[in-house]
RODOTOR-90886 format. One record per residue (C-alpha): residue number from 1; x, y, z; residue in three letters. Coordinates in steps of 0.5 Angstrom, whole numbers, plus 500, padded with zeros to 3 digits. Layout:
N
<node num="NUM" xx="X" yy="Y" zz="Z" residuo="ALA"/>
...
This chain:
293
<node num="1" xx="171" yy="099" zz="702" residuo="MET"/>
<node num="2" xx="173" yy="105" zz="696" residuo="PHE"/>
<node num="3" xx="171" yy="112" zz="695" residuo="THR"/>
<node num="4" xx="175" yy="112" zz="688" residuo="ARG"/>
<node num="5" xx="173" yy="108" zz="681" residuo="ARG"/>
<node num="6" xx="177" yy="107" zz="675" residuo="ARG"/>
<node num="7" xx="170" yy="109" zz="671" residuo="ASP"/>
<node num="8" xx="168" yy="115" zz="675" residuo="ALA"/>
<node num="9" xx="169" yy="121" zz="681" residuo="THR"/>
<node num="10" xx="166" yy="120" zz="687" residuo="TYR"/>
<node num="11" xx="162" yy="127" zz="689" residuo="LEU"/>
<node num="12" xx="163" yy="128" zz="696" residuo="ARG"/>
<node num="13" xx="159" yy="134" zz="696" residuo="ASP"/>
<node num="14" xx="152" yy="132" zz="694" residuo="VAL"/>
<node num="15" xx="147" yy="135" zz="699" residuo="PRO"/>
<node num="16" xx="144" yy="133" zz="704" residuo="ALA"/>
<node num="17" xx="138" yy="130" zz="702" residuo="PHE"/>
<node num="18" xx="141" yy="127" zz="696" residuo="ARG"/>
<node num="19" xx="146" yy="122" zz="700" residuo="ARG"/>
<node num="20" xx="141" yy="120" zz="704" residuo="ILE"/>
<node num="21" xx="136" yy="117" zz="699" residuo="VAL"/>
<node num="22" xx="140" yy="112" zz="697" residuo="PRO"/>
<node num="23" xx="140" yy="108" zz="703" residuo="TYR"/>
<node num="24" xx="131" yy="109" zz="703" residuo="LEU"/>
<node num="25" xx="132" yy="106" zz="695" residuo="MET"/>
<node num="26" xx="136" yy="102" zz="695" residuo="ARG"/>
<node num="27" xx="136" yy="099" zz="688" residuo="THR"/>
<node num="28" xx="135" yy="102" zz="680" residuo="ARG"/>
<node num="29" xx="128" yy="098" zz="680" residuo="THR"/>
<node num="30" xx="125" yy="102" zz="685" residuo="GLU"/>
<node num="31" xx="128" yy="109" zz="683" residuo="SER"/>
<node num="32" xx="126" yy="108" zz="676" residuo="ALA"/>
<node num="33" xx="121" yy="115" zz="673" residuo="VAL"/>
<node num="34" xx="118" yy="115" zz="667" residuo="TYR"/>
<node num="35" xx="119" yy="121" zz="664" residuo="PHE"/>
<node num="36" xx="114" yy="120" zz="657" residuo="PRO"/>
<node num="37" xx="116" yy="126" zz="651" residuo="GLN"/>
<node num="38" xx="114" yy="127" zz="644" residuo="ARG"/>
<node num="39" xx="118" yy="131" zz="639" residuo="ILE"/>
<node num="40" xx="115" yy="133" zz="633" residuo="GLU"/>
<node num="41" xx="120" yy="132" zz="628" residuo="VAL"/>
<node num="42" xx="118" yy="135" zz="621" residuo="ASP"/>
<node num="43" xx="124" yy="140" zz="621" residuo="GLY"/>
<node num="44" xx="129" yy="134" zz="623" residuo="LEU"/>
<node num="45" xx="126" yy="130" zz="618" residuo="LEU"/>
<node num="46" xx="128" yy="137" zz="612" residuo="ALA"/>
<node num="47" xx="134" yy="137" zz="614" residuo="TRP"/>
<node num="48" xx="136" yy="130" zz="612" residuo="LEU"/>
<node num="49" xx="134" yy="131" zz="606" residuo="GLU"/>
<node num="50" xx="137" yy="136" zz="604" residuo="GLU"/>
<node num="51" xx="144" yy="134" zz="607" residuo="VAL"/>
<node num="52" xx="143" yy="127" zz="605" residuo="ASN"/>
<node num="53" xx="141" yy="129" zz="597" residuo="ASP"/>
<node num="54" xx="147" yy="127" zz="593" residuo="GLY"/>
<node num="55" xx="151" yy="122" zz="598" residuo="ARG"/>
<node num="56" xx="153" yy="115" zz="596" residuo="PRO"/>
<node num="57" xx="148" yy="110" zz="600" residuo="GLU"/>
<node num="58" xx="156" yy="109" zz="606" residuo="SER"/>
<node num="59" xx="155" yy="117" zz="608" residuo="GLU"/>
<node num="60" xx="148" yy="117" zz="609" residuo="ARG"/>
<node num="61" xx="147" yy="120" zz="616" residuo="ILE"/>
<node num="62" xx="141" yy="117" zz="619" residuo="THR"/>
<node num="63" xx="136" yy="120" zz="625" residuo="LEU"/>
<node num="64" xx="140" yy="114" zz="629" residuo="PHE"/>
<node num="65" xx="147" yy="119" zz="629" residuo="HIS"/>
<node num="66" xx="142" yy="125" zz="629" residuo="VAL"/>
<node num="67" xx="139" yy="121" zz="636" residuo="LEU"/>
<node num="68" xx="147" yy="118" zz="638" residuo="VAL"/>
<node num="69" xx="149" yy="125" zz="637" residuo="THR"/>
<node num="70" xx="145" yy="130" zz="642" residuo="ALA"/>
<node num="71" xx="145" yy="125" zz="647" residuo="ILE"/>
<node num="72" xx="151" yy="125" zz="647" residuo="ALA"/>
<node num="73" xx="152" yy="133" zz="646" residuo="ARG"/>
<node num="74" xx="145" yy="133" zz="651" residuo="THR"/>
<node num="75" xx="151" yy="130" zz="656" residuo="ILE"/>
<node num="76" xx="157" yy="134" zz="655" residuo="ARG"/>
<node num="77" xx="152" yy="140" zz="657" residuo="LEU"/>
<node num="78" xx="149" yy="137" zz="664" residuo="ARG"/>
<node num="79" xx="152" yy="133" zz="667" residuo="PRO"/>
<node num="80" xx="148" yy="130" zz="672" residuo="GLU"/>
<node num="81" xx="145" yy="127" zz="666" residuo="LEU"/>
<node num="82" xx="150" yy="122" zz="667" residuo="ASN"/>
<node num="83" xx="151" yy="121" zz="675" residuo="ARG"/>
<node num="84" xx="150" yy="114" zz="677" residuo="PHE"/>
<node num="85" xx="149" yy="111" zz="685" residuo="ILE"/>
<node num="86" xx="154" yy="105" zz="686" residuo="VAL"/>
<node num="87" xx="154" yy="102" zz="694" residuo="GLY"/>
<node num="88" xx="150" yy="108" zz="696" residuo="ARG"/>
<node num="89" xx="155" yy="113" zz="694" residuo="ARG"/>
<node num="90" xx="154" yy="118" zz="688" residuo="THR"/>
<node num="91" xx="158" yy="118" zz="682" residuo="TYR"/>
<node num="92" xx="160" yy="122" zz="676" residuo="GLU"/>
<node num="93" xx="162" yy="118" zz="669" residuo="HIS"/>
<node num="94" xx="170" yy="120" zz="667" residuo="ASP"/>
<node num="95" xx="168" yy="120" zz="661" residuo="ASP"/>
<node num="96" xx="160" yy="120" zz="656" residuo="ILE"/>
<node num="97" xx="159" yy="113" zz="653" residuo="SER"/>
<node num="98" xx="152" yy="111" zz="649" residuo="ILE"/>
<node num="99" xx="151" yy="103" zz="650" residuo="ALA"/>
<node num="100" xx="146" yy="100" zz="644" residuo="PHE"/>
<node num="101" xx="143" yy="093" zz="641" residuo="ILE"/>
<node num="102" xx="146" yy="091" zz="634" residuo="VAL"/>
<node num="103" xx="141" yy="085" zz="631" residuo="LYS"/>
<node num="104" xx="146" yy="082" zz="626" residuo="THR"/>
<node num="105" xx="139" yy="082" zz="622" residuo="ALA"/>
<node num="106" xx="133" yy="083" zz="621" residuo="MET"/>
<node num="107" xx="130" yy="075" zz="623" residuo="ALA"/>
<node num="108" xx="127" yy="073" zz="629" residuo="ASP"/>
<node num="109" xx="133" yy="068" zz="629" residuo="ASP"/>
<node num="110" xx="138" yy="073" zz="628" residuo="ALA"/>
<node num="111" xx="144" yy="075" zz="634" residuo="PRO"/>
<node num="112" xx="144" yy="080" zz="637" residuo="GLU"/>
<node num="113" xx="150" yy="084" zz="639" residuo="THR"/>
<node num="114" xx="151" yy="089" zz="644" residuo="GLU"/>
<node num="115" xx="157" yy="096" zz="643" residuo="VAL"/>
<node num="116" xx="159" yy="101" zz="647" residuo="ARG"/>
<node num="117" xx="161" yy="107" zz="645" residuo="LEU"/>
<node num="118" xx="166" yy="113" zz="648" residuo="VAL"/>
<node num="119" xx="165" yy="120" zz="645" residuo="PHE"/>
<node num="120" xx="166" yy="126" zz="648" residuo="THR"/>
<node num="121" xx="160" yy="130" zz="647" residuo="GLY"/>
<node num="122" xx="162" yy="135" zz="641" residuo="LEU"/>
<node num="123" xx="163" yy="131" zz="636" residuo="GLU"/>
<node num="124" xx="158" yy="133" zz="629" residuo="THR"/>
<node num="125" xx="154" yy="129" zz="627" residuo="VAL"/>
<node num="126" xx="159" yy="126" zz="621" residuo="GLU"/>
<node num="127" xx="163" yy="124" zz="627" residuo="GLU"/>
<node num="128" xx="159" yy="120" zz="630" residuo="VAL"/>
<node num="129" xx="156" yy="117" zz="623" residuo="ARG"/>
<node num="130" xx="162" yy="116" zz="621" residuo="ASP"/>
<node num="131" xx="164" yy="112" zz="629" residuo="GLN"/>
<node num="132" xx="157" yy="109" zz="629" residuo="VAL"/>
<node num="133" xx="159" yy="106" zz="622" residuo="ASP"/>
<node num="134" xx="163" yy="104" zz="625" residuo="SER"/>
<node num="135" xx="164" yy="099" zz="630" residuo="ALA"/>
<node num="136" xx="156" yy="097" zz="628" residuo="VAL"/>
<node num="137" xx="160" yy="094" zz="622" residuo="GLU"/>
<node num="138" xx="165" yy="090" zz="626" residuo="HIS"/>
<node num="139" xx="160" yy="087" zz="630" residuo="LYS"/>
<node num="140" xx="157" yy="084" zz="625" residuo="ARG"/>
<node num="141" xx="163" yy="081" zz="622" residuo="ALA"/>
<node num="142" xx="166" yy="079" zz="628" residuo="THR"/>
<node num="143" xx="160" yy="077" zz="633" residuo="LEU"/>
<node num="144" xx="167" yy="076" zz="637" residuo="GLY"/>
<node num="145" xx="167" yy="082" zz="642" residuo="GLY"/>
<node num="146" xx="170" yy="082" zz="648" residuo="LYS"/>
<node num="147" xx="161" yy="082" zz="652" residuo="ASP"/>
<node num="148" xx="160" yy="076" zz="647" residuo="ASP"/>
<node num="149" xx="167" yy="072" zz="648" residuo="GLN"/>
<node num="150" xx="165" yy="073" zz="657" residuo="LEU"/>
<node num="151" xx="158" yy="071" zz="655" residuo="VAL"/>
<node num="152" xx="160" yy="065" zz="650" residuo="ASP"/>
<node num="153" xx="165" yy="063" zz="657" residuo="LEU"/>
<node num="154" xx="161" yy="063" zz="662" residuo="PHE"/>
<node num="155" xx="153" yy="061" zz="658" residuo="ALA"/>
<node num="156" xx="155" yy="054" zz="658" residuo="PRO"/>
<node num="157" xx="156" yy="054" zz="667" residuo="ALA"/>
<node num="158" xx="152" yy="049" zz="670" residuo="PRO"/>
<node num="159" xx="146" yy="054" zz="676" residuo="ARG"/>
<node num="160" xx="150" yy="055" zz="681" residuo="PRO"/>
<node num="161" xx="157" yy="056" zz="676" residuo="VAL"/>
<node num="162" xx="152" yy="062" zz="675" residuo="LEU"/>
<node num="163" xx="149" yy="065" zz="681" residuo="ASP"/>
<node num="164" xx="155" yy="065" zz="684" residuo="LEU"/>
<node num="165" xx="159" yy="069" zz="678" residuo="VAL"/>
<node num="166" xx="152" yy="073" zz="679" residuo="ALA"/>
<node num="167" xx="152" yy="074" zz="687" residuo="ARG"/>
<node num="168" xx="161" yy="076" zz="685" residuo="THR"/>
<node num="169" xx="161" yy="081" zz="679" residuo="VAL"/>
<node num="170" xx="156" yy="085" zz="684" residuo="ALA"/>
<node num="171" xx="158" yy="084" zz="690" residuo="ALA"/>
<node num="172" xx="165" yy="086" zz="687" residuo="LEU"/>
<node num="173" xx="163" yy="092" zz="684" residuo="ASP"/>
<node num="174" xx="159" yy="095" zz="690" residuo="TYR"/>
<node num="175" xx="166" yy="095" zz="694" residuo="HIS"/>
<node num="176" xx="169" yy="098" zz="688" residuo="ASN"/>
<node num="177" xx="174" yy="092" zz="686" residuo="ALA"/>
<node num="178" xx="171" yy="090" zz="680" residuo="LEU"/>
<node num="179" xx="177" yy="089" zz="675" residuo="PRO"/>
<node num="180" xx="179" yy="094" zz="669" residuo="ALA"/>
<node num="181" xx="176" yy="087" zz="664" residuo="PHE"/>
<node num="182" xx="170" yy="085" zz="667" residuo="LEU"/>
<node num="183" xx="168" yy="092" zz="667" residuo="ARG"/>
<node num="184" xx="169" yy="094" zz="660" residuo="GLU"/>
<node num="185" xx="166" yy="087" zz="657" residuo="ALA"/>
<node num="186" xx="160" yy="090" zz="661" residuo="ILE"/>
<node num="187" xx="157" yy="093" zz="656" residuo="PRO"/>
<node num="188" xx="152" yy="095" zz="663" residuo="LEU"/>
<node num="189" xx="157" yy="099" zz="664" residuo="TYR"/>
<node num="190" xx="156" yy="106" zz="661" residuo="THR"/>
<node num="191" xx="152" yy="113" zz="662" residuo="SER"/>
<node num="192" xx="145" yy="111" zz="657" residuo="VAL"/>
<node num="193" xx="143" yy="104" zz="654" residuo="TYR"/>
<node num="194" xx="139" yy="107" zz="648" residuo="LEU"/>
<node num="195" xx="134" yy="103" zz="645" residuo="VAL"/>
<node num="196" xx="132" yy="104" zz="637" residuo="ASN"/>
<node num="197" xx="126" yy="100" zz="637" residuo="VAL"/>
<node num="198" xx="122" yy="105" zz="631" residuo="GLY"/>
<node num="199" xx="127" yy="101" zz="627" residuo="SER"/>
<node num="200" xx="123" yy="097" zz="626" residuo="ILE"/>
<node num="201" xx="116" yy="101" zz="626" residuo="GLY"/>
<node num="202" xx="114" yy="100" zz="633" residuo="ILE"/>
<node num="203" xx="112" yy="105" zz="639" residuo="ASP"/>
<node num="204" xx="118" yy="106" zz="644" residuo="PRO"/>
<node num="205" xx="117" yy="101" zz="650" residuo="PRO"/>
<node num="206" xx="117" yy="103" zz="658" residuo="PHE"/>
<node num="207" xx="123" yy="100" zz="659" residuo="HIS"/>
<node num="208" xx="127" yy="098" zz="666" residuo="HIS"/>
<node num="209" xx="134" yy="100" zz="669" residuo="LEU"/>
<node num="210" xx="139" yy="094" zz="670" residuo="TYR"/>
<node num="211" xx="141" yy="094" zz="677" residuo="GLU"/>
<node num="212" xx="148" yy="090" zz="673" residuo="TYR"/>
<node num="213" xx="153" yy="097" zz="670" residuo="GLY"/>
<node num="214" xx="152" yy="104" zz="671" residuo="THR"/>
<node num="215" xx="146" yy="107" zz="667" residuo="ALA"/>
<node num="216" xx="142" yy="111" zz="670" residuo="SER"/>
<node num="217" xx="138" yy="113" zz="664" residuo="VAL"/>
<node num="218" xx="135" yy="109" zz="659" residuo="PHE"/>
<node num="219" xx="134" yy="111" zz="653" residuo="VAL"/>
<node num="220" xx="127" yy="109" zz="648" residuo="ALA"/>
<node num="221" xx="127" yy="111" zz="641" residuo="ILE"/>
<node num="222" xx="120" yy="109" zz="638" residuo="GLY"/>
<node num="223" xx="117" yy="109" zz="631" residuo="ALA"/>
<node num="224" xx="116" yy="117" zz="627" residuo="ILE"/>
<node num="225" xx="109" yy="118" zz="626" residuo="ARG"/>
<node num="226" xx="104" yy="124" zz="623" residuo="LYS"/>
<node num="227" xx="100" yy="126" zz="630" residuo="GLU"/>
<node num="228" xx="095" yy="131" zz="631" residuo="PRO"/>
<node num="229" xx="098" yy="138" zz="634" residuo="VAL"/>
<node num="230" xx="096" yy="145" zz="637" residuo="VAL"/>
<node num="231" xx="100" yy="150" zz="632" residuo="ASP"/>
<node num="232" xx="101" yy="156" zz="633" residuo="GLU"/>
<node num="233" xx="096" yy="160" zz="631" residuo="THR"/>
<node num="234" xx="090" yy="155" zz="635" residuo="GLY"/>
<node num="235" xx="089" yy="149" zz="629" residuo="ALA"/>
<node num="236" xx="089" yy="143" zz="630" residuo="VAL"/>
<node num="237" xx="095" yy="140" zz="625" residuo="VAL"/>
<node num="238" xx="099" yy="133" zz="623" residuo="ALA"/>
<node num="239" xx="106" yy="135" zz="623" residuo="ARG"/>
<node num="240" xx="111" yy="128" zz="623" residuo="SER"/>
<node num="241" xx="112" yy="126" zz="631" residuo="CYS"/>
<node num="242" xx="119" yy="122" zz="634" residuo="LEU"/>
<node num="243" xx="116" yy="119" zz="642" residuo="ASN"/>
<node num="244" xx="121" yy="118" zz="646" residuo="ALA"/>
<node num="245" xx="120" yy="114" zz="653" residuo="VAL"/>
<node num="246" xx="126" yy="116" zz="658" residuo="TYR"/>
<node num="247" xx="126" yy="112" zz="664" residuo="THR"/>
<node num="248" xx="132" yy="115" zz="669" residuo="LEU"/>
<node num="249" xx="134" yy="113" zz="677" residuo="ASP"/>
<node num="250" xx="131" yy="119" zz="681" residuo="GLU"/>
<node num="251" xx="137" yy="119" zz="685" residuo="ARG"/>
<node num="252" xx="143" yy="121" zz="681" residuo="ALA"/>
<node num="253" xx="139" yy="128" zz="679" residuo="SER"/>
<node num="254" xx="133" yy="132" zz="681" residuo="ASP"/>
<node num="255" xx="125" yy="133" zz="677" residuo="GLY"/>
<node num="256" xx="127" yy="140" zz="675" residuo="PHE"/>
<node num="257" xx="134" yy="138" zz="672" residuo="TYR"/>
<node num="258" xx="132" yy="132" zz="668" residuo="PHE"/>
<node num="259" xx="125" yy="136" zz="665" residuo="ALA"/>
<node num="260" xx="131" yy="142" zz="663" residuo="ARG"/>
<node num="261" xx="136" yy="137" zz="660" residuo="THR"/>
<node num="262" xx="130" yy="133" zz="657" residuo="ALA"/>
<node num="263" xx="128" yy="140" zz="654" residuo="GLU"/>
<node num="264" xx="136" yy="140" zz="651" residuo="VAL"/>
<node num="265" xx="135" yy="135" zz="648" residuo="PHE"/>
<node num="266" xx="127" yy="137" zz="644" residuo="ARG"/>
<node num="267" xx="130" yy="143" zz="642" residuo="ARG"/>
<node num="268" xx="137" yy="140" zz="639" residuo="LEU"/>
<node num="269" xx="133" yy="134" zz="634" residuo="VAL"/>
<node num="270" xx="128" yy="138" zz="633" residuo="ARG"/>
<node num="271" xx="134" yy="143" zz="629" residuo="GLU"/>
<node num="272" xx="140" yy="139" zz="628" residuo="PRO"/>
<node num="273" xx="144" yy="145" zz="624" residuo="ARG"/>
<node num="274" xx="144" yy="146" zz="632" residuo="LEU"/>
<node num="275" xx="149" yy="140" zz="633" residuo="LEU"/>
<node num="276" xx="155" yy="144" zz="629" residuo="ASP"/>
<node num="277" xx="156" yy="150" zz="634" residuo="ARG"/>
<node num="278" xx="159" yy="147" zz="639" residuo="THR"/>
<node num="279" xx="159" yy="153" zz="644" residuo="GLU"/>
<node num="280" xx="152" yy="154" zz="645" residuo="LEU"/>
<node num="281" xx="151" yy="154" zz="652" residuo="THR"/>
<node num="282" xx="145" yy="151" zz="656" residuo="VAL"/>
<node num="283" xx="143" yy="158" zz="655" residuo="ASP"/>
<node num="284" xx="143" yy="159" zz="649" residuo="ASP"/>
<node num="285" xx="140" yy="154" zz="647" residuo="LEU"/>
<node num="286" xx="135" yy="154" zz="653" residuo="LEU"/>
<node num="287" xx="134" yy="162" zz="655" residuo="GLY"/>
<node num="288" xx="129" yy="162" zz="661" residuo="ALA"/>
<node num="289" xx="125" yy="156" zz="660" residuo="TRP"/>
<node num="290" xx="120" yy="154" zz="663" residuo="PRO"/>
<node num="291" xx="117" yy="161" zz="664" residuo="ARG"/>
<node num="292" xx="119" yy="164" zz="657" residuo="GLY"/>
<node num="293" xx="117" yy="158" zz="654" residuo="ALA"/>
């Protein structure tokens, strides 16, 4: 029906092959590619210890703050990561957004809610900390966001009504006619969905993509563990490593583009001081990588 969306720009000049692929692979599930990555984080942990020295608890910077900052910066530097497929067409988000789940307490029966934050990609780690902590505190205190209100409204409905609502949302979105209030209330309309299972001490899952919404990237972060690594001299040493798993909709971009994108993210996480330098380009970060790796 329409090519225009309020949350994204329609890309008319994608290569012919990319224009055809969404007709051959019609869902995110069948288009999903899983990409595990190991990141050495001894430098990051030393940096966190240094910057948090003497800070009150409310001002401390955490691993999660660094990861969110690095994801937003990576998307700004690598904008194809911000693309998605709807209605067999390719779009690019007009903003950089990251969604994640907030658990109110570490208990099986504790309620959970979702947060979606918008960034420019130029924020410092401190600015991201303030934005994340404020949103999490508000969500835990109220559990009354638009997403929670939407769930509470429809959850009691009988199955035929819920099925009709879900099909209607999908049809409206397919034709770019979904009302803005619904899109804003559903956190799946985001650039990236992030889950940090490392906070509960487990390894990252190979997660699915959601058919609803616009997230072409799911990032799962696991616990930091000591792992054997071959160093520059050829010796096997134990280093602190963070394992991540990315789930991607391969219709949105190609594998080589994402490989360089993942390397940008890895370097920003390994050396968080780079996040203070907003003038850095992809070439500054990667050089001739992978030829220069």
